[in-house]
N, C-alpha and C positions, 0 to 999 in steps of 0.2 A: 558584542552584538550577537543576537540570536541568528541562527541559520535561516529559519523560516518562522514567520509570525502572521497571524491574522488579527485584524482589528475591526470589530463591528461588522462581521461578514453577514450579508443578507442575500438570500436567494428565494425567489418565489416562482411557482408554476401556476399561471392563471391567478386566481385570487388566494391561493394557498401559500403561506409563507413557510418554506421548508427549512430554511436556516434563518434564525432570528437573532442576529447580533453576536456571532461567534468570535470570542477572543481566545487565542491560544498562542503560546510561545514554545518553540521547539529548538533546542540547542543541538549543535553538531554532535553526532554519536549517540543521541538519545533515542530510545524506543518509547513511543506513545501509543497506547491502546485505547481505542474508542469502543465503548460498550453502550448498550441500550437496546430497546426493543426494535423489531423491524419497523421501518417507517419513521425512525427518530431523526434521520438526517445524516447518518454516518456516511453512506455511499455518496450522497450529494456533496458533502463536505470534501471528500477525497477528490471527486471529479472537479470541483472548483479549484482545489490546490494545483491540479494538473492542467488547469485551463480547458478541460473538456466541456465545462459549463461556464458561461459568463456569469459574473456576480451582478447583483442589482445595486449593492451598496457595500461600502467597507473597503478594506485594503488587504492585500496578500503581499507581504514583504519577504523577498528572497535576498539575503545579504543586504537588507536595508532598502532594496529597490522595490517599488510597488509594481508587481507584475499583473495586477488586475485592471490596469488601464485598458480601456476598450480598443484602442488602436495599436496595441502592442502585438508583435508577431509571436504567436505561442510556440513556434517550433524550437527556438533555442531553450525556452523554459522546459519543454517536455524532454529535451535531451538531458537536463539536469535533474528533473523530477520524474522518475519512472513510476509506472503503475501496473499492477497485476490484478486481474479480476478473478472471480470464482469460475467464470467460463474461460476456457483456456485460449480460445481464439487463435488456434494454430491453423495455418493453411494446410488443408488435407492432402494437396497434391505435392507438397514439399516434404523432404525428410526433416527430422529434428534439427540437424545441422544447418540445412538450407533455411529453415525458419529463423534460426538465430542469426545467421550471417546477413540476412536481407537488410535489416535496418542499418547496421554499421556501414555497409557498402553503399546503400542507396542514400541514406541521410547524411552520413559523414563523408561520403565519396572515397572511402578507403578501398584498397585493393584486396580482393578475396585472399590472396596468398599472404598478405600482411595480417589480416584479421584472424584467419583460421587457427593459428597456434594459440592465440589468446582464448578463442572460443572453445577450442578443444580442452584447454586447461580448466575452463569453467565446467564443462561436462564432467571431467574427471573429479573435480572438487565435490560435485554433488551426486556422485555415483552413477553417472549416465554415460560413461565412456563407451559402453558396449551398445548404446541405443542411438548413437548419432546418425546412423544410416537408416533408422526405422521411420516409417510414416506414422502420423498421429494415431491412426486406427490400429496400429500394431503395439501401441503403448497403453499401459494402465492409466487410470485417471490420475493417480499420484505422480506417475512419470511425466504425463503431459503437463501437469501443474509445475513440476520442477523445470521442465523445458521452458515453460512460459516465464518462470523466474530467471532462468539463465538468459533468455532473450532480452529481458529488461536490463539485467546486469551487464550485458555485452555493450550497452550504450554508455557505460561508466557514469551512472548518475550520482549526484550528491545526496539525493533523498529517494527512498523507495516507499511507495504507498501500496498497501495490500488491502483489497476489499473482500473480506469474507472468503479467503482463498481455500479454506478447508470445508466450506459448507456443502459443496457439491460432491464431496468425496465419500467413499465408503469408510466406515470408522477405522478399519485396519490400515487404511492408507494415510490417515491424518497425521500419524506420528512421523512418517517420512518427510512430509512437507514442513512440519513444525521443526524438525531437526535442521532443515535448511535455514529457517529463520534463526535458530539458535546459533548456527555458524556465523551468519551475518551479524548477529548481535555481538558475538565474541570479537568479530573483526572491526567493530566500531561503525557499522553502517547506520546512518540516520534513517529511522523507519517510523511510519505512522500506519497502524493497523486498525481496521474495523473488524472486530472478532466476537464470536460467541464462545471462544475457548477461554473460559474464566481461569482455569488452572494455569494455562500458559501465560495469560496476562499477569496473574499473581506472581508467577515465577520470575519473569524476565523484564516486565515493563519498568521503565523509570517513572512514568506517569500514566495514570488511568483517568480517562475522561468519560463521564456519564452524560449522554445526550438524551433528551426527552422532548418530543414535539419541536425539534429544531433549535432547542436551547441547550447550552452546555451548563448543566445544573451543578456539577461538582467535578473538580479536578484535584487529584491528590496522588501521592505515592500509593502503590498497591497495598502496602501494609496498613495504611490508614483507611482507604476507601472500602476495602473488603472486611475489615474488622470493626471499624467505627465510622460508617458513613454518616455525614452530617445532614443530608437532605432526606426528607420523608420519601420522596419519589425514588431516590437511590436505594433506600432501605427496602422499599416494597419490591423493586426490580430484583435486587440481589436475593431477597427471600424466596423469590420464585425460581431463580436459575441456579442457586447454589444447593 
């Protein structure tokens, strides 16, 4: 059984269909990269997976259970499916450590003294051990993004979603954040990324999915989709960005 699967996923805003019947199967430990032009539906798809957006039709199966049911409590799902956005969304009045401790203590009801050692180990893993006491405005963009990733990982999710997390960063900071993703990939974290970093997708993805106008036009291993795309729209997109 797949860990996460969508079947015929549909989402509209007003009269505009943003997702038009998305089918995708994600196995445990797999990295899936979503590529496509801005406005193709990548971000909306991730928000639907995390239940930040309700779907209009279709299914989202987590361990075979449809989590897209309208009366379902989204909070347990969001504990299992973490999401990180390109905007860091850190609380400016809290230190990096306090930002990360907030959710495990508030949502899981765990004691700070029990959570702190785990969180401090996460900071150390991602080269932030000397930044735990810093406030967000004392951190670089790359450091803030890594803190946002640590905050999501502190909830011990089964799946991590990343929405263009390098697009707001200066080019010299992008590598630090991608190194975090490489580490997670090596550790077997299940990940779905919307990304413009084609070289990264080519290097590490198990599956690359090309979205265009809310439809998933092509899904293939990176070696196939980047060297021999089958769809005309995929070929045209890659010719522009590679």
